[in-house]
Every structure is written in structure tokens, then in C-alpha cells.
gemmi code that builds the backbone of each chain (N, CA, C; Angstrom):
import gemmi

chains = {
    "A": [
        ("MET", (157.375, 201.429, -88.879), (158.494, 200.913, -89.691), (158.463, 199.395, -89.723)),
        ("THR", (158.749, 198.876, -90.882), (158.818, 197.421, -91.033), (160.244, 197.053, -91.429)),
        ("LYS", (160.748, 196.014, -90.801), (162.095, 195.547, -91.144), (161.974, 194.497, -92.246)),
        ("LEU", (162.725, 194.707, -93.319), (162.754, 193.714, -94.393), (164.115, 193.037, -94.385)),
        ("VAL", (164.106, 191.721, -94.474), (165.376, 190.976, -94.499), (165.400, 190.102, -95.749)),
        ("TYR", (166.570, 190.087, -96.405), (166.711, 189.385, -97.681), (167.775, 188.297, -97.561)),
        ("PHE", (167.568, 187.213, -98.285), (168.531, 186.108, -98.224), (168.895, 185.586, -99.607)),
        ("ALA", (170.070, 184.940, -99.653), (170.588, 184.252, -100.840), (170.595, 185.200, -102.047)),
        ("TRP", (170.136, 184.737, -103.221), (170.278, 185.625, -104.400), (169.340, 186.817, -104.369)),
        ("VAL", (168.301, 186.774, -103.572), (167.472, 187.989, -103.411), (168.312, 189.077, -102.730)),
        ("ARG", (169.037, 188.675, -101.679), (169.928, 189.606, -100.969), (171.007, 190.149, -101.915)),
        ("GLU", (171.618, 189.246, -102.682), (172.693, 189.682, -103.582), (172.189, 190.652, -104.649)),
        ("ARG", (171.011, 190.348, -105.193), (170.505, 191.204, -106.285), (170.034, 192.558, -105.767)),
        ("ILE", (169.422, 192.567, -104.581), (168.986, 193.850, -104.028), (170.186, 194.640, -103.508)),
        ("GLY", (171.217, 193.904, -103.075), (172.452, 194.565, -102.685), (172.528, 194.924, -101.216)),
        ("LYS", (171.608, 194.398, -100.422), (171.678, 194.606, -98.975), (170.975, 193.452, -98.263)),
        ("ALA", (171.355, 193.237, -97.016), (170.800, 192.111, -96.261), (169.507, 192.500, -95.558)),
        ("GLU", (169.378, 193.779, -95.204), (168.158, 194.209, -94.520), (167.997, 195.714, -94.600)),
        ("GLU", (166.789, 196.165, -94.368), (166.504, 197.595, -94.340), (165.178, 197.812, -93.623)),
        ("GLU", (164.978, 199.035, -93.160), (163.703, 199.376, -92.527), (162.989, 200.359, -93.419)),
        ("MET", (161.693, 200.194, -93.550), (160.932, 201.155, -94.358), (159.498, 201.285, -93.851)),
        ("THR", (158.918, 202.421, -94.184), (157.501, 202.617, -93.891), (156.731, 202.249, -95.138)),
        ("LEU", (155.841, 201.272, -95.008), (155.103, 200.809, -96.181), (153.843, 201.652, -96.364)),
        ("PRO", (153.526, 201.992, -97.606), (152.293, 202.759, -97.847), (151.063, 201.926, -97.468)),
        ("SER", (149.991, 202.602, -97.133), (148.804, 201.891, -96.662), (148.176, 201.040, -97.765)),
        ("SER", (148.553, 201.314, -99.019), (148.018, 200.524, -100.134), (148.610, 199.110, -100.165)),
        ("VAL", (149.684, 198.907, -99.409), (150.304, 197.583, -99.354), (149.584, 196.739, -98.306)),
        ("VAL", (148.735, 195.838, -98.769), (147.938, 195.008, -97.871), (148.435, 193.567, -97.869)),
        ("SER", (148.602, 193.003, -99.063), (149.000, 191.593, -99.164), (150.499, 191.483, -99.460)),
        ("VAL", (150.976, 190.262, -99.388), (152.365, 189.985, -99.756), (152.619, 190.379, -101.205)),
        ("ALA", (151.658, 190.060, -102.086), (151.803, 190.420, -103.506), (151.918, 191.937, -103.674)),
        ("ASP", (151.116, 192.681, -102.897), (151.212, 194.159, -102.937), (152.616, 194.618, -102.553)),
        ("LEU", (153.143, 193.985, -101.527), (154.479, 194.359, -101.054), (155.524, 194.136, -102.152)),
        ("LEU", (155.459, 192.969, -102.798), (156.443, 192.664, -103.841), (156.313, 193.658, -104.995)),
        ("ASN", (155.075, 193.993, -105.365), (154.876, 194.980, -106.435), (155.403, 196.354, -106.036)),
        ("HIS", (155.194, 196.701, -104.766), (155.696, 197.988, -104.271), (157.230, 198.030, -104.328)),
        ("LEU", (157.853, 196.953, -103.874), (159.321, 196.918, -103.860), (159.892, 197.042, -105.274)),
        ("LYS", (159.176, 196.435, -106.232), (159.666, 196.467, -107.622), (159.726, 197.884, -108.187)),
        ("THR", (158.988, 198.810, -107.553), (159.028, 200.193, -108.035), (160.189, 200.973, -107.413)),
        ("MET", (160.925, 200.311, -106.513), (161.951, 201.043, -105.765), (163.309, 201.090, -106.456)),
        ("GLY", (163.411, 200.515, -107.627), (164.683, 200.588, -108.335), (164.956, 199.328, -109.122)),
        ("GLU", (165.935, 199.464, -109.986), (166.270, 198.388, -110.915), (166.693, 197.116, -110.190)),
        ("GLU", (167.442, 197.285, -109.077), (167.928, 196.101, -108.372), (166.778, 195.304, -107.757)),
        ("TYR", (165.753, 196.021, -107.284), (164.574, 195.339, -106.735), (163.802, 194.641, -107.853)),
        ("GLU", (163.711, 195.340, -108.978), (163.005, 194.775, -110.123), (163.673, 193.481, -110.582)),
        ("THR", (165.004, 193.511, -110.624), (165.755, 192.324, -111.040), (165.566, 191.190, -110.038)),
        ("ALA", (165.639, 191.519, -108.770), (165.547, 190.486, -107.735), (164.169, 189.832, -107.707)),
        ("LEU", (163.150, 190.623, -107.994), (161.772, 190.150, -107.787), (161.008, 189.950, -109.083)),
        ("GLN", (161.733, 189.859, -110.202), (161.042, 189.817, -111.503), (160.215, 188.546, -111.700)),
        ("PHE", (160.583, 187.449, -111.022), (159.797, 186.218, -111.142), (159.158, 185.890, -109.794)),
        ("PRO", (157.986, 186.480, -109.516), (157.383, 186.321, -108.184), (157.087, 184.865, -107.817)),
        ("ASP", (156.922, 183.997, -108.829), (156.635, 182.582, -108.548), (157.738, 181.927, -107.711)),
        ("VAL", (158.959, 182.396, -107.852), (160.049, 181.760, -107.114), (160.472, 182.583, -105.896)),
        ("ILE", (159.637, 183.532, -105.523), (159.934, 184.331, -104.330), (159.111, 183.799, -103.156)),
        ("ARG", (159.801, 183.500, -102.070), (159.134, 183.041, -100.848), (159.172, 184.166, -99.828)),
        ("VAL", (158.119, 184.245, -99.015), (158.011, 185.347, -98.057), (157.622, 184.804, -96.686)),
        ("ALA", (158.249, 185.357, -95.665), (157.892, 185.009, -94.287), (157.524, 186.291, -93.549)),
        ("VAL", (156.393, 186.254, -92.851), (155.979, 187.385, -92.026), (156.243, 187.020, -90.573)),
        ("ASP", (157.032, 187.849, -89.907), (157.453, 187.563, -88.533), (157.922, 186.108, -88.400)),
        ("GLN", (158.732, 185.704, -89.368), (159.424, 184.418, -89.383), (158.497, 183.218, -89.560)),
        ("GLU", (157.342, 183.447, -90.181), (156.473, 182.330, -90.555), (156.139, 182.418, -92.033)),
        ("HIS", (156.213, 181.261, -92.734), (155.909, 181.252, -94.163), (154.500, 181.758, -94.434)),
        ("VAL", (154.361, 182.571, -95.490), (153.031, 183.015, -95.923), (152.939, 182.907, -97.446)),
        ("GLU", (151.703, 182.775, -97.936), (151.447, 182.785, -99.383), (151.336, 184.230, -99.852)),
        ("HIS", (151.457, 184.408, -101.167), (151.452, 185.773, -101.711), (150.101, 186.486, -101.557)),
        ("ASP", (149.021, 185.690, -101.417), (147.705, 186.347, -101.286), (147.341, 186.648, -99.829)),
        ("GLU", (148.243, 186.344, -98.924), (147.943, 186.598, -97.506), (148.281, 188.044, -97.129)),
        ("PRO", (147.561, 188.577, -96.131), (147.857, 189.952, -95.690), (149.152, 190.002, -94.864)),
        ("ILE", (149.831, 191.117, -94.921), (151.041, 191.243, -94.107), (150.725, 191.781, -92.710)),
        ("GLY", (149.505, 192.295, -92.546), (149.093, 192.736, -91.211), (150.054, 193.757, -90.636)),
        ("ASN", (150.268, 193.666, -89.320), (151.202, 194.588, -88.667), (152.566, 193.938, -88.495)),
        ("ALA", (153.090, 193.417, -89.590), (154.355, 192.684, -89.515), (155.472, 193.571, -88.973)),
        ("ARG", (156.257, 193.012, -88.080), (157.461, 193.702, -87.616), (158.626, 193.394, -88.553)),
        ("GLU", (158.650, 192.137, -89.026), (159.769, 191.709, -89.865), (159.254, 190.860, -91.009)),
        ("ILE", (159.692, 191.178, -92.217), (159.286, 190.404, -93.391), (160.547, 189.890, -94.087)),
        ("GLY", (160.623, 188.591, -94.233), (161.761, 187.967, -94.914), (161.395, 187.639, -96.354)),
        ("ILE", (162.309, 187.930, -97.272), (162.064, 187.670, -98.700), (163.254, 186.863, -99.227)),
        ("PHE", (162.968, 185.727, -99.864), (164.067, 184.830, -100.247), (163.634, 183.848, -101.332)),
        ("PRO", (164.602, 183.197, -101.973), (164.280, 182.184, -102.984), (163.836, 180.869, -102.315)),
        ("PRO", (163.362, 179.901, -103.122), (163.032, 178.590, -102.548), (164.226, 178.029, -101.775)),
        ("MET", (163.930, 177.343, -100.706), (164.974, 176.889, -99.790), (165.680, 175.645, -100.305)),
        ("THR", (166.954, 175.540, -99.996), (167.766, 174.422, -100.498), (168.643, 173.827, -99.404)),
        ("GLY", (168.099, 173.776, -98.191), (168.886, 173.193, -97.098), (168.825, 171.682, -97.109)),
        ("GLY", (169.233, 171.100, -96.012), (169.193, 169.659, -95.839), (170.394, 168.970, -96.427)),
    ],
    "B": [
        ("MET", (148.486, 159.918, -73.931), (149.189, 158.891, -73.192), (150.574, 159.376, -72.790)),
        ("SER", (151.378, 159.811, -73.759), (152.744, 160.213, -73.413), (152.793, 161.692, -73.060)),
        ("SER", (153.745, 162.041, -72.207), (153.950, 163.459, -71.940), (154.617, 164.057, -73.175)),
        ("LYS", (154.603, 165.370, -73.243), (155.071, 166.035, -74.446), (156.570, 165.784, -74.695)),
        ("VAL", (156.883, 165.340, -75.887), (158.281, 165.125, -76.265), (158.807, 166.399, -76.921)),
        ("GLU", (159.851, 166.960, -76.357), (160.445, 168.177, -76.916), (161.587, 167.803, -77.864)),
        ("PRO", (161.557, 168.303, -79.074), (162.677, 168.014, -79.981), (163.945, 168.754, -79.540)),
        ("TYR", (165.083, 168.193, -79.922), (166.372, 168.845, -79.661), (166.844, 169.447, -80.981)),
        ("ILE", (166.852, 170.777, -81.061), (167.126, 171.479, -82.318), (168.368, 172.354, -82.166)),
        ("ARG", (169.277, 172.243, -83.115), (170.441, 173.127, -83.102), (170.749, 173.616, -84.514)),
        ("VAL", (171.072, 174.895, -84.623), (171.603, 175.451, -85.866), (172.968, 175.998, -85.502)),
        ("GLN", (174.001, 175.429, -86.074), (175.350, 175.736, -85.595), (176.374, 175.710, -86.731)),
        ("ARG", (177.469, 176.415, -86.491), (178.552, 176.451, -87.459), (179.410, 175.182, -87.363)),
        ("GLU", (179.640, 174.740, -86.133), (180.561, 173.621, -85.925), (179.943, 172.273, -86.304)),
        ("ASP", (180.802, 171.300, -86.489), (180.378, 169.940, -86.834), (179.676, 169.309, -85.629)),
        ("PHE", (178.996, 168.185, -85.883), (178.357, 167.454, -84.793), (178.979, 166.079, -84.680)),
        ("ASP", (178.779, 165.461, -83.525), (179.319, 164.126, -83.255), (178.131, 163.160, -83.226)),
        ("LEU", (178.046, 162.336, -84.240), (176.899, 161.437, -84.412), (176.651, 160.579, -83.171)),
        ("GLN", (177.718, 159.944, -82.693), (177.548, 159.042, -81.547), (177.117, 159.807, -80.294)),
        ("ALA", (177.719, 160.967, -80.079), (177.366, 161.765, -78.898), (175.891, 162.168, -78.949)),
        ("GLU", (175.399, 162.482, -80.142), (173.998, 162.892, -80.272), (173.053, 161.711, -80.075)),
        ("VAL", (173.443, 160.539, -80.573), (172.633, 159.334, -80.345), (172.594, 159.031, -78.850)),
        ("ASP", (173.755, 159.122, -78.196), (173.832, 158.843, -76.759), (172.970, 159.817, -75.958)),
        ("ARG", (172.999, 161.074, -76.343), (172.212, 162.086, -75.634), (170.727, 161.702, -75.641)),
        ("LEU", (170.289, 161.232, -76.813), (168.883, 160.871, -76.969), (168.563, 159.585, -76.210)),
        ("SER", (169.398, 158.564, -76.394), (169.058, 157.235, -75.879), (169.214, 157.142, -74.366)),
        ("THR", (170.115, 157.926, -73.789), (170.323, 157.824, -72.343), (169.296, 158.638, -71.566)),
        ("GLN", (168.586, 159.532, -72.254), (167.642, 160.402, -71.538), (166.205, 159.914, -71.616)),
        ("THR", (165.975, 158.864, -72.399), (164.598, 158.464, -72.681), (164.443, 156.961, -72.500)),
        ("SER", (163.367, 156.547, -71.865), (163.117, 155.114, -71.756), (162.070, 154.699, -72.782)),
        ("GLY", (162.075, 153.427, -73.108), (161.078, 152.891, -74.035), (161.540, 152.845, -75.476)),
        ("ILE", (162.747, 153.340, -75.750), (163.224, 153.365, -77.136), (163.613, 151.958, -77.588)),
        ("GLY", (163.075, 151.558, -78.751), (163.463, 150.293, -79.350), (164.108, 150.465, -80.700)),
        ("ALA", (164.066, 151.698, -81.223), (164.614, 151.940, -82.564), (165.116, 153.369, -82.672)),
        ("ILE", (166.304, 153.494, -83.222), (166.843, 154.828, -83.501), (167.291, 154.852, -84.951)),
        ("VAL", (166.776, 155.802, -85.718), (167.218, 155.998, -87.095), (167.969, 157.311, -87.151)),
        ("THR", (169.171, 157.267, -87.728), (169.927, 158.511, -87.903), (170.089, 158.783, -89.394)),
        ("PHE", (169.956, 160.028, -89.768), (170.231, 160.449, -91.135), (171.287, 161.546, -91.084)),
        ("SER", (172.360, 161.363, -91.856), (173.361, 162.416, -92.001), (173.368, 162.878, -93.442)),
        ("GLY", (173.294, 164.178, -93.649), (173.426, 164.746, -94.994), (174.813, 165.337, -95.122)),
        ("LEU", (175.532, 164.954, -96.185), (176.900, 165.419, -96.388), (177.000, 166.305, -97.621)),
        ("CYS", (178.061, 167.080, -97.664), (178.350, 167.903, -98.838), (178.997, 167.020, -99.896)),
        ("ARG", (178.297, 166.810, -101.021), (178.853, 166.006, -102.122), (180.051, 166.722, -102.740)),
        ("ASP", (181.025, 165.939, -103.224), (182.158, 166.597, -103.896), (181.891, 166.784, -105.395)),
        ("GLU", (180.752, 166.295, -105.867), (180.344, 166.443, -107.279), (181.466, 166.027, -108.222)),
        ("GLY", (181.946, 164.806, -108.015), (182.988, 164.264, -108.887), (184.305, 165.003, -108.778)),
        ("GLY", (184.562, 165.582, -107.614), (185.828, 166.275, -107.385), (185.806, 167.740, -107.800)),
        ("LYS", (184.687, 168.195, -108.358), (184.633, 169.581, -108.853), (184.277, 170.594, -107.766)),
        ("LEU", (183.599, 170.115, -106.718), (183.115, 171.040, -105.695), (184.047, 171.077, -104.484)),
        ("ALA", (184.453, 172.279, -104.100), (185.321, 172.429, -102.929), (184.497, 172.556, -101.659)),
        ("ALA", (183.435, 173.325, -101.726), (182.651, 173.594, -100.519), (181.272, 174.146, -100.886)),
        ("LEU", (180.393, 174.076, -99.915), (179.108, 174.754, -100.018), (179.074, 175.841, -98.948)),
        ("GLU", (178.517, 176.990, -99.323), (178.288, 178.054, -98.351), (176.818, 177.970, -97.960)),
        ("LEU", (176.581, 177.723, -96.690), (175.200, 177.582, -96.201), (174.766, 178.870, -95.524)),
        ("GLU", (173.772, 179.524, -96.112), (173.202, 180.728, -95.507), (171.898, 180.329, -94.820)),
        ("HIS", (171.563, 180.983, -93.716), (170.302, 180.672, -93.069), (169.652, 181.944, -92.520)),
        ("TYR", (168.386, 181.803, -92.166), (167.622, 182.905, -91.583), (167.614, 182.657, -90.076)),
        ("PRO", (168.482, 183.353, -89.335), (168.597, 183.082, -87.894), (167.252, 183.294, -87.194)),
        ("GLY", (166.933, 182.428, -86.299), (165.647, 182.522, -85.604), (164.579, 181.710, -86.329)),
        ("MET", (164.336, 182.066, -87.583), (163.318, 181.320, -88.326), (163.789, 179.900, -88.629)),
        ("ALA", (165.079, 179.717, -88.866), (165.588, 178.370, -89.157), (165.289, 177.445, -87.976)),
        ("GLU", (165.600, 177.890, -86.776), (165.336, 177.094, -85.573), (163.831, 176.869, -85.402)),
        ("ALA", (163.053, 177.939, -85.639), (161.607, 177.845, -85.436), (160.981, 176.845, -86.404)),
        ("GLU", (161.394, 176.880, -87.670), (160.839, 175.948, -88.652), (161.256, 174.514, -88.348)),
        ("MET", (162.515, 174.340, -87.966), (162.970, 172.980, -87.624), (162.190, 172.440, -86.428)),
        ("SER", (161.917, 173.286, -85.443), (161.140, 172.860, -84.271), (159.719, 172.500, -84.663)),
        ("ARG", (159.147, 173.325, -85.534), (157.777, 173.085, -85.976), (157.677, 171.738, -86.704)),
        ("ILE", (158.608, 171.499, -87.626), (158.611, 170.255, -88.402), (158.854, 169.062, -87.478)),
        ("ALA", (159.796, 169.215, -86.560), (160.110, 168.128, -85.634), (158.901, 167.786, -84.765)),
        ("SER", (158.181, 168.802, -84.321), (157.007, 168.564, -83.481), (155.896, 167.865, -84.255)),
        ("LEU", (155.749, 168.222, -85.523), (154.775, 167.526, -86.378), (155.113, 166.038, -86.459)),
        ("ALA", (156.407, 165.746, -86.614), (156.845, 164.349, -86.747), (156.644, 163.584, -85.437)),
        ("ILE", (156.946, 164.226, -84.324), (156.773, 163.586, -83.013), (155.319, 163.188, -82.819)),
        ("GLU", (154.443, 164.125, -83.148), (153.012, 163.900, -83.000), (152.515, 162.812, -83.946)),
        ("ARG", (152.897, 162.941, -85.211), (152.348, 162.050, -86.238), (152.807, 160.602, -86.080)),
        ("PHE", (154.089, 160.413, -85.701), (154.642, 159.057, -85.652), (154.835, 158.545, -84.229)),
        ("GLY", (154.439, 159.338, -83.251), (154.577, 158.911, -81.865), (156.025, 158.695, -81.459)),
        ("LEU", (156.879, 159.627, -81.882), (158.304, 159.474, -81.579), (158.577, 159.730, -80.098)),
        ("LEU", (159.625, 159.086, -79.602), (160.052, 159.287, -78.207), (161.151, 160.339, -78.111)),
        ("GLY", (161.751, 160.631, -79.248), (162.794, 161.651, -79.265), (163.113, 162.049, -80.695)),
        ("LEU", (163.513, 163.291, -80.875), (163.845, 163.757, -82.220), (164.936, 164.814, -82.091)),
        ("THR", (166.031, 164.577, -82.772), (167.138, 165.536, -82.804), (167.319, 166.019, -84.236)),
        ("ALA", (167.450, 167.313, -84.418), (167.752, 167.846, -85.746), (168.814, 168.937, -85.592)),
        ("ILE", (169.932, 168.732, -86.265), (171.040, 169.689, -86.212), (171.394, 170.075, -87.642)),
        ("HIS", (171.410, 171.365, -87.918), (171.756, 171.840, -89.263), (172.908, 172.819, -89.142)),
        ("ARG", (173.951, 172.600, -89.951), (175.096, 173.513, -89.914), (174.906, 174.666, -90.897)),
        ("TYR", (175.643, 175.750, -90.659), (175.681, 176.855, -91.612), (177.127, 177.313, -91.758)),
        ("GLY", (177.364, 178.230, -92.697), (178.728, 178.688, -92.972), (179.325, 177.860, -94.098)),
        ("LYS", (180.642, 177.915, -94.225), (181.307, 177.211, -95.319), (181.572, 175.766, -94.911)),
        ("ILE", (181.056, 174.848, -95.692), (181.163, 173.428, -95.381), (181.881, 172.739, -96.536)),
        ("ALA", (183.054, 172.170, -96.256), (183.880, 171.549, -97.301), (183.253, 170.246, -97.782)),
        ("ALA", (183.587, 169.869, -98.988), (183.116, 168.610, -99.562), (183.415, 167.470, -98.599)),
        ("ARG", (182.463, 166.583, -98.453), (182.502, 165.389, -97.592), (182.257, 165.696, -96.117)),
        ("GLU", (182.106, 166.968, -95.775), (181.758, 167.280, -94.378), (180.254, 167.117, -94.161)),
        ("ASN", (179.876, 167.048, -92.894), (178.465, 166.950, -92.530), (177.739, 168.272, -92.741)),
        ("ILE", (176.487, 168.176, -93.172), (175.627, 169.365, -93.241), (174.494, 169.267, -92.222)),
        ("VAL", (173.841, 168.115, -92.201), (172.629, 167.997, -91.390), (172.559, 166.628, -90.723)),
        ("LEU", (171.968, 166.610, -89.543), (171.757, 165.353, -88.815), (170.320, 165.308, -88.305)),
        ("VAL", (169.665, 164.181, -88.561), (168.336, 163.953, -87.988), (168.358, 162.602, -87.286)),
        ("ILE", (167.924, 162.581, -86.048), (167.818, 161.326, -85.296), (166.379, 161.194, -84.810)),
        ("ALA", (165.774, 160.064, -85.156), (164.400, 159.811, -84.704), (164.407, 158.552, -83.852)),
        ("ALA", (163.815, 158.650, -82.665), (163.741, 157.514, -81.752), (162.285, 157.154, -81.512)),
        ("ALA", (162.019, 155.844, -81.503), (160.639, 155.374, -81.342), (160.664, 153.989, -80.696)),
        ("PRO", (159.509, 153.492, -80.257), (159.472, 152.132, -79.714), (159.816, 151.084, -80.775)),
        ("HIS", (159.392, 151.323, -82.025), (159.612, 150.355, -83.101), (160.166, 151.035, -84.345)),
        ("ARG", (160.750, 150.234, -85.229), (161.538, 150.810, -86.319), (160.750, 151.644, -87.319)),
        ("GLN", (159.509, 151.216, -87.648), (158.820, 151.908, -88.740), (158.603, 153.389, -88.431)),
        ("ALA", (158.204, 153.661, -87.199), (157.971, 155.060, -86.816), (159.272, 155.856, -86.859)),
        ("ALA", (160.372, 155.217, -86.475), (161.662, 155.908, -86.477), (162.110, 156.217, -87.912)),
        ("PHE", (161.972, 155.209, -88.808), (162.303, 155.448, -90.224), (161.434, 156.569, -90.801)),
        ("ASP", (160.127, 156.443, -90.605), (159.199, 157.426, -91.175), (159.434, 158.815, -90.588)),
        ("GLY", (159.693, 158.878, -89.298), (159.904, 160.162, -88.639), (161.111, 160.888, -89.208)),
        ("ALA", (162.209, 160.162, -89.381), (163.429, 160.785, -89.918), (163.198, 161.227, -91.370)),
        ("ASN", (162.526, 160.367, -92.132), (162.244, 160.651, -93.538), (161.354, 161.891, -93.676)),
        ("PHE", (160.312, 161.940, -92.885), (159.373, 163.061, -92.880), (160.094, 164.369, -92.538)),
        ("VAL", (160.900, 164.335, -91.506), (161.609, 165.551, -91.086), (162.519, 166.048, -92.203)),
        ("MET", (163.243, 165.137, -92.845), (164.136, 165.575, -93.926), (163.353, 166.139, -95.113)),
        ("ASP", (162.242, 165.488, -95.483), (161.457, 165.969, -96.624), (160.908, 167.371, -96.372)),
        ("TYR", (160.460, 167.633, -95.156), (159.928, 168.962, -94.847), (161.037, 169.983, -94.642)),
        ("LEU", (162.111, 169.521, -94.019), (163.227, 170.433, -93.764), (163.791, 171.005, -95.069)),
        ("LYS", (163.887, 170.143, -96.082), (164.483, 170.591, -97.352), (163.658, 171.674, -98.022)),
        ("THR", (162.346, 171.646, -97.824), (161.489, 172.590, -98.545), (160.986, 173.750, -97.684)),
        ("ALA", (161.112, 173.643, -96.349), (160.523, 174.685, -95.501), (161.501, 175.339, -94.521)),
        ("ALA", (162.633, 174.711, -94.260), (163.588, 175.339, -93.333), (164.434, 176.337, -94.135)),
        ("PRO", (164.534, 177.582, -93.652), (165.193, 178.621, -94.448), (166.720, 178.530, -94.443)),
        ("PHE", (167.203, 177.664, -95.343), (168.641, 177.522, -95.605), (168.837, 177.580, -97.117)),
        ("TRP", (169.973, 178.117, -97.532), (170.298, 178.201, -98.963), (171.761, 177.836, -99.160)),
        ("LYS", (172.024, 177.108, -100.267), (173.381, 176.636, -100.547), (173.967, 177.352, -101.761)),
        ("LYS", (175.214, 177.783, -101.586), (175.953, 178.346, -102.713), (177.193, 177.503, -102.938)),
        ("GLU", (177.495, 177.246, -104.219), (178.610, 176.351, -104.539), (179.926, 177.102, -104.685)),
        ("HIS", (180.993, 176.483, -104.164), (182.349, 176.975, -104.390), (183.133, 175.888, -105.103)),
        ("GLY", (183.587, 176.183, -106.314), (184.285, 175.183, -107.124), (185.716, 174.973, -106.669)),
        ("LYS", (186.245, 173.822, -107.038), (187.624, 173.495, -106.683), (188.603, 174.398, -107.431)),
        ("ASP", (188.171, 174.908, -108.579), (189.031, 175.783, -109.377), (188.997, 177.227, -108.878)),
        ("GLY", (188.372, 177.438, -107.703), (188.336, 178.786, -107.134), (187.117, 179.595, -107.561)),
        ("SER", (186.351, 179.045, -108.478), (185.174, 179.774, -108.944), (184.072, 179.748, -107.885)),
        ("THR", (183.309, 180.825, -107.835), (182.115, 180.821, -107.015), (180.958, 180.488, -107.923)),
        ("GLY", (180.444, 179.305, -107.736), (179.330, 178.875, -108.577), (178.068, 179.576, -108.160)),
        ("GLY", (176.992, 179.150, -108.699), (175.723, 179.790, -108.396), (175.093, 179.224, -107.147)),
        ("TRP", (173.931, 179.758, -106.844), (173.105, 179.231, -105.773), (172.483, 177.931, -106.259)),
        ("VAL", (172.450, 176.950, -105.397), (171.829, 175.680, -105.739), (170.333, 175.915, -105.958)),
        ("ALA", (169.802, 175.362, -107.058), (168.375, 175.542, -107.361), (167.544, 174.516, -106.603)),
        ("ALA", (166.360, 174.944, -106.190), (165.442, 174.017, -105.523), (164.954, 172.997, -106.547)),
        ("LYS", (164.716, 171.782, -106.080), (164.294, 170.711, -106.986), (162.807, 170.398, -106.823)),
        ("ASP", (162.128, 170.206, -107.956), (160.726, 169.789, -107.912), (160.599, 168.455, -107.181)),
        ("ALA", (161.631, 167.614, -107.326), (161.597, 166.293, -106.676), (161.490, 166.430, -105.161)),
        ("ASP", (162.066, 167.506, -104.611), (161.980, 167.717, -103.165), (160.558, 168.094, -102.750)),
        ("ASP", (159.882, 168.884, -103.595), (158.484, 169.212, -103.308), (157.618, 167.961, -103.378)),
        ("ALA", (157.895, 167.130, -104.385), (157.123, 165.896, -104.554), (157.343, 164.963, -103.358)),
        ("ALA", (158.590, 164.908, -102.873), (158.896, 164.049, -101.724), (158.132, 164.511, -100.488)),
        ("ARG", (158.033, 165.829, -100.329), (157.298, 166.369, -99.187), (155.802, 166.079, -99.323)),
        ("ASP", (155.294, 166.259, -100.561), (153.846, 166.148, -100.761), (153.320, 164.728, -100.568)),
        ("LYS", (154.202, 163.746, -100.621), (153.715, 162.374, -100.438), (153.228, 162.138, -99.004)),
        ("TRP", (153.588, 163.040, -98.075), (153.155, 162.887, -96.675), (151.787, 163.508, -96.425)),
        ("LYS", (151.236, 164.182, -97.455), (149.976, 164.902, -97.235), (148.786, 163.958, -97.297)),
    ],
}
model = gemmi.Model(1)
for chain_id, residues in chains.items():
    chain = gemmi.Chain(chain_id)
    for i, (resn, *xyz) in enumerate(residues, 1):
        res = gemmi.Residue()
        res.name, res.seqid = resn, gemmi.SeqId(i, " ")
        for name, pos in zip(("N", "CA", "C"), xyz):
            atom = gemmi.Atom()
            atom.name, atom.element = name, gemmi.Element(name[0])
            atom.pos, atom.b_iso = gemmi.Position(*pos), 0.0
            res.add_atom(atom)
        chain.add_residue(res)
    model.add_chain(chain)
structure = gemmi.Structure()
structure.add_model(model)
structure.setup_entities()
């Protein structure tokens, strides 16, 4: 099981802050994961329709979309950051 | 030459005390000749904004701030680095973020604080949502290309 955590408007559009799921073995990269999530329903499709503005962290470290997710315990999905 | 300098990192709901944080840094470290402090405040946007709601990724926010702070310590030879970022609802004119960089001389302290803020804005997992004075919940603040450009100048 992998824990997915969502923040800001990604969280609002998906409609939940976190969930656990078993990812299919075809999901290798971050891009694969985002494509997989988009098949899970309209709210996911809406949240992730512009992958260019989606940021992903694997086990709380930033990763690019072409990187593998490996044996991630926790994957964070969120918009570009606006702190400071 | 120097032993490892550990940054002081806090992610907290409550406000911070600028002088107390400067004192904490300056009284614990010898050799400091320059301290630069940066405070980021919630703009009132011409009276239209009541507050910002700051959301963060617990755990990762602290980890990213520590990572960025350590990069700055190494790169500029800082003697101390404090970074405090608030979360939750922050009213207009209240503090959001504090960065204190201490060094033997001013240039490293200025650059260290500047570097930390430029990276923090683009890599620390915080997000701002606007609350209008008229009671409206505005949108999420959009990331600015200018912030990416500011960060990239350090590369």
C-alpha cells in the first residue's frame, strides 16, 4: 500500500487530504502515477488535468515526473509552492 | 575549518519574536560580525485582504527548510541560520516568515538570507489561500515565474 497525500487545490479538487492505495505494477514513474490517478474519476481528472503545474514528492523529497517512484511509502501531490 | 553549523528551523502556528530569535543566535555563537534578518509579512493588498490561510506539508516543510538552510550555511560560510515559517490563518500585516543569517561579514549574511528566501519560496511546501475583507474566500495564490527566476540566479 502506498499513502498518497494531497495539498492546496489538488486536495480540494480531489476532495480528500489523503488515501492509501495499491498501485498497479505498470506504474513505474511519477508520470505513470499521475496518468493512473486520472483514470480514477472525474475529480482526479480535474485536479491533474495540467500535469505541468503538478509537483510530486516521494517520501517527502521533490522528484521530477520522469523519475521512478520506487518503493515509495508516501507520495505527496500538490501545486507549485507559494510560501515565504 | 569550522565545525558543522546546525540551522534552527521551526514551522509553527504562533508568531515569532524577532529580537528573541536574534538574541538566541547571537548569544550562542562567537565570531559573528553581521546579522541579516528578513521578515515576510501578509500584505493587506490595499485593504482588500483580511488574511492568508497557510497550508503546509508537515514533516516535508521542516525537511526542505533544513536542506535549504544547510546549503546556505555551506555556500556562504554562515555561522548561524534561523528559519521560521508560520502556518494557519495569518491576518494582514502579521508575520509569515523569518530568516536570520549570521556571518563574520555582511556580504555572506545578506547573500545567505537572500538565498534561503529564494529557495524557500519555490521549494518549501507551503501554499497560500486568500481571504477577502468582504468575507469572500479568494483563490489560491499562484506561483510566480519571477520567483523561479530569482532562485535560478544562484545556479
